[in-house]
N, C-alpha and C positions, 0 to 999 in steps of 0.2 A: 170759623169755627160754628158748629149747628149745633143748636138748642132748642129743646122740645118746649113750647110752649106749657109751660106749669107754674102755679103758687105756690109759695112753700107758708105756712107758718112760721118758721122759723127759717133763720138762713144766714150764711156768713158770704159777704158779699167785697170781692176783689177786684181792685180798681187801679189799674195801672202799674199792675205789679214786675219789677224786676228785680232777679235775687243772683249774684253774682260770687263764683269763688276762684281763688285764682286767675283772673282775668276772664272768665268764662261764664258766658250766661248759662245761667242755672234752671232757671224760670222768665217765660215771661208772658205774664197774659193779663193783657189789655182790660178784659171784664171779664166778671162769674159769678154767678148764684151760685153757691154751694149748697145743698137743703141740711137742713140738721135737726128735721122731723122727720126722720124716716131712715132707714139704714142705708149706707153711702159704702161706694166701691170706688177705688180708686184704681184703677188696671192702665195697664201700657207697656212698653218693651224694657229692661233693663239701661238702667242711667237715663230713664226718662223724665227723673224728677220729682218722681213720687214719696219716696223716703221725706225730699225737702220740701214739697208741700205739704204734708203733714205735720213736719217742724213747724210750720208757718203759720199753719192754721192753730197750734201751741205756745207761740210765741218763743219758740226757744229761737228760732230765727228770726234776724229783723230783716225786712226786705230792703235794698239799694235804694231803692223808690220804687212810691205805691204807697197803697192802705190799705189795710184787711180791718172790716169794720163788722159786726154783730147784732143781729135784729133782737137779742137777748143776752141774759145779764151771763158770763161762760163761769166755769170752772173745771178746766180741762185737766184729762190723763194721757198723760201716752207713754204709750210700749211699744218702745223698739226691737226691730228685728236681735238686735245683738245689744243685751243689757247686761252686764259684769254683776257677778255675784261677790260680795265679799265673804272672807274663809269663817261662815258662822253658820249656824243650824238654819233653816228654812224659815222657821217661826221667827229668826233674831231678824232674817233679810226682808220678809214680809212686814216686819213691825218699823221698820227702817223710817215710815212715812212719819210715824207717831211725834218724832223731833220735830216733824213741822206742824203738827195739829195736836195740842197738850190734849184733846176731848175726844181723839180717841182710847178706848180703855182696851185693857187685856181680855175681857170677854169678847169686846169687836175683833181682835186679833185672830182670836178661838174658833168666832164664825165665821170669819171670812175659811180660816183655812180647812175647814170642814167641807164650805159650800165650794172651793177650787178641789175637792178631793183630794187634801195633802195628810190627812190625817195621822195617817201611820208614817210618814214620810218628815214631821214639824221639827225633830228633832236630828234628822240626818243634816250633813254639811252640805251648803247649799250646791255650794261649785263643785258637789261631785254628784248630783241629781243629773238624768236623764234630762232632753233637750226640751223633751213635753215636760217632764216638770219643774224645770226650770221656767218655762210659758206660765205656767201658775203661777208660778211664784210672782212674777211677774203682775199677772191677771190680778193675782191678791191683793198687791201694792195699789194698782189701782181702783179697785173696789173701795177698800179701806179709806182712799182719800175724796169719798164720795161726790164724784166728779158729775154733771151734769153733759160733758161729752169727754166719749173716749176715742183717741183715733191709735188705732193698731194699726203696725208696720207688721205687714205678713205674717199674722197670727199663728198661722200653724204650718211654717214653711218650714221642711225636712221631719215632719212630725208623720207618726204611724197614723193608720187611718182611725185606729180606738180613741186615739190623744187629740187628735182631729177634731173627732165627731161631740168631744169633751167640752175641748175648748170653742167650737160653733154652738153648743150650748148653751157658754156662760154666754157668749156673746146675743144669743137671743134672750137670757133672761136681763141684760141690761134693756133692750131692748122695749120688753116687758114692764120694768123699772119706771120707765121712762125717761131714762137715760142713752142719748143721743151718740151713735156709733158712726163714723167713718175709718172704712180698713182698707189696708192696699193689699192686693192679691193678685198671682199670677197664676190658681188655682179657678179656672172659669167655671169648672160645676159646681165650686162652694159659692161662687162671686150668683150664680143664678139661684141656688140655695136660700143666702142667705140675705142678698140686696136688692133695696125695689129700686134706687136710682143708681146709676152709672158716670163715672167722671174719666174720661178717654185724655192722658195724658202720653204725648208723646215730642220728643226733642223740648223739653222742657215748656210745653205749646198743651192747654186744653183745645184738642180737639175736636170732640165731641164729647156730647154728655146730655142725658135723659133718663127715662125709663129704662129698666133692663131690659123688658122682653120686645119692645123694638129695637134696642142698639144691636141685641144678640140676632136679630129676625132679620133687621135691613138697617144694617151700617151704613152711614151715609157719605161718609169720605174715604177714600183711597186706604188711608192711612188705619182706620182702625179695622177695614179689610181684609188687608194686608198682615193686620196683626191676631184677626181672630183666627183668618186659615193658619197660619205657622202655629199658633195656639191648641189649635183644636186636632192640628196634626201630632202635635210633641205628646199631648195627652193620649 
């Protein structure tokens, strides 16, 4: 694994991580420091283990062996690529997080609905919303949780350019408000627009990581070079 010599004010440290599913190793990470003081993008081929890594950082997945430790006190919010909606309004779906936090008031819900741009659809059935509108519901839930670390799994997959731009702006808002963001994406142009740090994962292993510019300009591993060539052709 290739590492840039960087120091991070806030980070997540993975040691001797093994995650298995049905006897197959999904993640194998001997050691890695993942920055949480800058927007970090996790990229790699389909099935590489990106979603599992985000679930691991959230605590939703427990490693079969190894440890995950944080240099700071965390309150995470995980937004997965496919999040089901209950058959209720968009507002009700966003307000579901109130069940876990009694301090959230109705005014907070209304403020978040406006922030994510769902004012006109607040009373619409959530399960009938478009993919982009449902993603805004999920981001609204995340905002209401008042996290200091947001984990986003392909936050703009299958969204039109306008909605993609709106979601990217919400990600920048998290960053401006001091909320750390780690997201996965196949859209390399988006990664270059948003991220400062890259984690390249392939076959369950972190093969390369470091600042965005050097990674794209001069990837150090054959796996990263191959991935970038394939994705840039696809784009």
